[in-house]
N, C-alpha and C positions, 0 to 999 in steps of 0.2 A: 424695673423700668427706669427709675431715676439713674441707676448705674449705667444703663445703656445710653441714655441721653448724655450723661457726663462724658462717656467715652467718645461719642460722636463729636461733642463740642471740643474736646481735647484734640481730636484729629483735625478738626477744622482750624484750630489755633495753630497747630504745627504746620499745616499747609500754608496758611497765611504768613507765618514767620519765614518759611522757605521762600515764598514768592517775594517778600520784602527784601530779603538778603540777596537774592539773585537778580532782582530788578525785572523779573518777568511779569507779564500781565496775564491774568486768567483768560482762557479762551472758551467760547461757547461751542466750538467745533467738536464734533464727536471724534474720539480717538480710535474707535474701532467701527468697522462696518457692521450693520445688523446681521444677525445670523439667519434671518429670513431669506436673504439672497441665496445663501448656500443651500437652504432647504428647498427653495424653488428649483434650483439647478438639479438637485438630487431627485426631486419629484419628476422633472422633465426626463432625466435619464431612465428612471424606472418606467415611465410611460412609454418611452421609445422601446425599451426592452420588451414590455408587454405586447406592444403592437407587433414587433418582429416575431415573437413567439406565436402569436395568433396566426400570422401569415404563414409561418412554417407549418403549423398544424393543419390549416386549411389546405395547403398544397399537398400534404401527406394524405389527407382524406380524398382529395380529388384524384391523385395518382392511384390510390388503391381502388377507387371506383372505376377508373379507366382500365386498370389491369383486369378487374373482374368482368367488366362490360365487354371488352374486346378479346377476352379469353386468351391472354398471352401465356401460352403453355410452356414456353421455354424458360420461364422464371420458376425456380423451385419454390414449393410451398413452405418447406422447412429448411 
């Protein structure tokens, strides 16, 4: 554990030395967007696909019921 802490401290010292030589100030702004946004968009696409699939299946069941109910004989069974 002490070795890990020493590595972290060395890394922080290197970063602070680089900031001093370049004259840049550290920023508290995030550099990357959180991945949750991507996950929410993916979930929304999956939900849309599931709704579309359910609608298609319901339409298929209704069409098969109408074919059977109205005895549309000119459609082959096989």
